[in-house]
N, C-alpha and C positions, 0 to 999 in steps of 0.2 A: 295745365295738367296738375293734379294734386298728388304730391309724393306721400311717402309713408308718414312723414311728420304731420302733414295736413290731415290724413286719415285719423291719426292718433288724437289730434286736437279736436276734430269733429266728434269722435267717440267720447272724448272727455266732456265735451259740452253736452252731448246727449245724456250721458250718464249723470252729469250734475243736475240735469233737469228732471230726471226720474225721481219720483218720491219713493219712499220705502215700500209702500204697498204696491206700487207699479212694478218695482224691481222684484218683489216677492211673486207677483203674478207671472212675470216673465220667467222667473226661475221654475215655477210650477209647470209652465208650458214646455220646458225643455224635455226632450226624451230622456227617459231613465235607462241608461246603458246597461246597468247591472241589476235590473229589477228582480229577477229570480234569485240571484245570489244574495241580495239584500233581504228578501223575504225569508230565505232559508236561514240566514244568520239571525234574523229577528226571532224566528221560531226556536232556534237553539238557545238564544239568550233567555227568552221567556220560559223555556223549560228549566232554567236554573233559578227561577224565582223562589222556590221552596228552600233551596240551599242558601240563597242570599239571606232569606228571612231567618233561617237557623243560625247563620253566621252573626247576624245582628243580635238575635236573642241571646247568643252566647257571649255577648259583650264586645264583639269586634266591630270595626267599621268597614265600610266598602268604599273603594275609590275606583271609579271608572275612568279610563283614559284611552286615548287613541284618536284616530281621525274620525271626523264626523260628529254630529250632534247625538248626544245620548238623552236629550231632554224627554222626548216622547216615551222612550223605553223606561226611564226612571219614574216618570209620572204614572205610567201604567203599573209598574212594580208597586209604587206607593199606594195606588188606589185598589189594587187587587190583592196584594200580599200583606200590607201593613195595616190591617184592619183592627188590630188589638190596641191601638194607641193613637195619639194625635200625630199628625204629620205637618211639619212646617217646611215650606218650600221657599227658598231664597234664590233670586236671580243674580248671581254674582257678577255677571257681565254688566249689570247696572252700576255705574260709578258711585252711586250713593250708598250701596250696600257695603257695610264694614263688618269686621269680625265682632266689634263691640256690639253692633246692632244685633247680629245673629245670636250672640251669647245672651244679651239682655232679653230678647224676645223668647228664646228657649227657656231661660230661667224663669221668666215671668209666667210663661205658659205652664210649666211643670209645677212650679211652687205657688202659683196663683197669687202673685203679688207683682207690683211693677218695679222695674229697675230702669234708671236713666242710663244712657250710653256712657256717661262719665263714671258710672259705678260698675263697669264691666268686671273688674277684678272682684268686687264684692259679689256680683252675680255668679261668677265662676266658683268662688269659695262656697257660696250657699248651695250650689248644685252638688259640689263635692261632699258637703257635710249632710246633705239631705238623705234620710234613710230611704232605701229602695222599697217602694211599696209594691206589693204583689199585684199584678194585673195592671199596673200603671206604666205605660211606655210613651216615650216621645221620640219621634224620628225626625231628623233634620236632613232635608235634601238640599244640597247647595250646588246649583248649576254654576260651572266655571269658577273653580276654587282659586284661580289665579287672575280673577277679574281686576279691574283698575283699583277698586277700593280694598282689595284683599291681598295684593301681591307683595307687600313689603314684609320684612322679617317679623316685626311685632304682631302684625295681623295674622300671619301664618302661625306664629307661636300660640296666639290665643285660640285659633281654630284647633290646633293640636291638643291644647288643654281641654277644650270642649269635647273632642273626640275620645280623650283618654278616660 
């Protein structure tokens, strides 16, 4: 007879054998218990796109937090509402993404010159000194602001300076 420990070990073995795509497929096949509530919440959030765009154009930043992924919502917002400028999307859950990289790519895109990651402070300074050009906007969408390469204090400080 297999006890609870045996069932857990078997489950661990099965889970270890599943590849990421297989796991994603299984997750998609699970019934959605709150489908109608999620749809209503999504409609309510999408109705705020114009307000979010106004907030960004007024010089403020947006921070989305809470349970569940906001990735699809933010990418829809970027593609539908942020059409007046360039949009850079970074996947912060990727351990290779750092604040230095985000800053240098943003500065390089906006200022049309390249910056090495080692020159992130210079890139920040160049962004701060660059004159605001009418009609030229750059939006940075950063998924998972506390991802592995972004969660220490210096990285968070650099992201704060970029947002300011």
